[in-house]
N, C-alpha and C positions, 0 to 999 in steps of 0.2 A: 633170534638171538636177543633183540631188544626187549621182547616180552619177558624172556626168561631173566634177563639182567634186572628189569623192573621188579619182578616178583621176588628176586633175591634180596633186593633192597628193602622191600616191604618186610620180608621175614626178619631182617636184621634189626628192624625198628620195634619188634615185638619180643617178649620172652620166649624161650624155647618152648615149642608145642603150640603156640598161638598162630593164628592166620587171619587175614582180612577175608571175610566171606567173599568179596568181590574176586578175589584171586583164585577162588575154588568153584564158585557158582555165581557167575556175573549176571545170569538172568533173574536171580531172586531180587525182587524189588526191596528198597530200603527206605525207611522213614523213621529215623532215629529220633524218637520224641523227647529224650532227655538232653539232646544236643540243641534244643531250642526252647521256646516258651509254651508250646502246646502240650502241657502235661499238668498234673495235679498240683505241683508247686507254682506254676506260673513262670518259671525261669529255667534257664540252662543249668544243669547240675555240674558241680566240680568234677573235673576229670574227663568230661566230654568235650575234648578240644577239637574234634572232627566228628561230622555225622557218619561214622563208619561202624559197620558191624564186625567185631572181633570175637572170634571163638576159639576153643581147642580144636585142633585140625580134624580129629574123628567126628566131632560134632558138626562141623562145616561140611564134611564129606557126606554125613548122614542127611543133612538138609539138601545137598544136591541130588541125592537119590529120591527124596521126597518130591523135589521140583520135577524131576524126570517122571515120576508117576503122575503128577498133576497135569503137566502141560498138554498131553494128548487128550485130556478131558476138558481142556478149555479153561484152565486155571493156573494161576501163579501164586507162590508164597509172597508175602510181604512182611519183613521184620520190622518191629518197633523197638526192640531192645535186645542186646546180646550180652557180651561181657559188660559188667557194671563195676567201676572201681569202688572200693570200700569207702572212699571218701563221699562218693555219691550216695551210698546207702546211709551213712551217717548224716549227710545233709537232709535227707527225707525225714529222718527222726527230728533233726532240729526244727524243720519246718512245722512238723506236727505239734511241737511243743513251744512255738514261738509266741503264742498268745496273739498273733495278728488276726484281723478280720478274715473270715472265710470267703466273703463275696466274690473276689477275683476269680477263684477256681471252684466255686461251689458246685458247678455243673458236673464235676467228676465225683462228688459225693453228696448227692442231693438229699438223702434221707438220714445222714448221721453227722455228728460233729467230728472235726479233724482230730480232736483230742482222743477219740474213740477208735481210731483207725488201727492202733497197735493192738489194742485188746481185742478187736474183731479180726485180727490177723490179716488185714488188708496191706499193712506195711509191717516189714520184719527188721530185726536188728541185724540179722545175717541173711545172706542170700546166695544160692547157687550161681546166680549171675555172676558173682565176683569170682567164682571158680572158672568161669568161661565154659560152663556146661549147661547153662540154661538159656532159653530164648522165648521171647514174646513175639507171637506172629499171628497172621491171619491169611485169608484167601481173597484174591483179586480175580475177577472175571477177565478173560481174554477175548477180544482185544480190550485193552485197558480203557475204561471210561475216563472222560475228561471232567475234571472238577476244578472249581476255583481254588486259589491258594488260601492257606490259613491267614486270617486277618486278625492280629492281636487286639484290635480295638473293637471287634465284633461282639454282639451279644448272643452267643451261641445257646442253644437249648440244652437241657439236661441230657446227660449220657444215657438215661433210661428212657428218654422220650423218643419220638419218631426219627428215623435216620435222617430225614430230609432237614430236620431242625438242629441236629448236632453239627459240630465242627466239620467241614468238608473231608471226605474220605472216599476214595475210589474202590473201596472194598465191598464184599458181600456183607449184607446186614446180619450180624450175629446176635441181634436182640438188644445188644448195648454197644456203646463205644468201647475203644480200648481204655484200659486203666480206670474203668468205671467201678469205684469202690462201693459196691452194692450187692445185695444178695441176688439180683438178676444176673450178675456175672458168673455166679456158680455154674459150672458146666452143665449140670442137670437141672437148673432152675426150671420149675413148671410154668411159670408165668410169663413166657415169651412165645411169639408167634411160632407156628408149625414149620414154616420155612427156616427160621432162624435155628430151631432144634435140628433140623436135618443138616444145616450147614455146620453146626458145631459137631455133630456126629461124624460127618464126613471128614472134617479136619482132624479130629481125634483118631479116627481109625487110620487114616493115611499116615499120621505121624507114628502111630504105635507099630506099623508095619516096618518101620525103619529104627525102632529101638527107643522112641522117645515116650515118656509118660507124662500125662497131663496132671496139673495141680487142680483139684476139684473146686477151688474157690475162684478160679480165673480161667475162663475158656481159652485165653490167648497164651497161657504160660505152659511151657513144656521143658521137662529135664531129660538130659541124657545121663549115661553113666557118670555119676560124680566121684571124682577122686582128686587128691591134692588139696591144698589149702586155698585160702582166698587171696586175691592180688589186689593191688592199689596202683598200679601203673596207669598213667593217663592214656586216653584214646587219641593218638596223633594221627595227622593226615597221612593217607596211604601214600 
């Protein structure tokens, strides 16, 4: 009874049709990058008032089915981003155009200037994330490896460099880090290791079986059936 009451309270904190992923698929790991500084802007984005994955309910339930497919194979999903408020999308554009030095987060875009990121379609002015129908995610081996916490003062390596030199992550090496704004992040990029290619293929095929489509420029980005408009409500604590 207490669990049901808690879930109902969570539902009331969200617009109709949205859910917290933890209420639908609690086994899926979460590391919401825009709720903290470990992202290409170097700061928490507006609207991320809690590190929680929020999605349209059918999308969350489809992810639960993906998780059920993966666990017997020794893997778990880990989500990096889910619903994204419009104000956060706008903040990404403002960051790209602010004229400030690139050095603090250059590891996320090692081979281009941040002023080019819109033209190269690494950042968009609109996003299906704001509809609650897109998700950024990857695979984690089970049992989950132990890694050190993210250190904002550390000098981590480029997102296209060796996995051991990038910011700490307990995931399978997909050939680049998450949110790596580089051609090597294209799902079919030829210049990554064979194991990373196999891992990307496994992720894409597993997601496709439950109705998700991959965005070819980002191995981590998947869209579900998109309907309705964009939202700008903040992500509140569950």
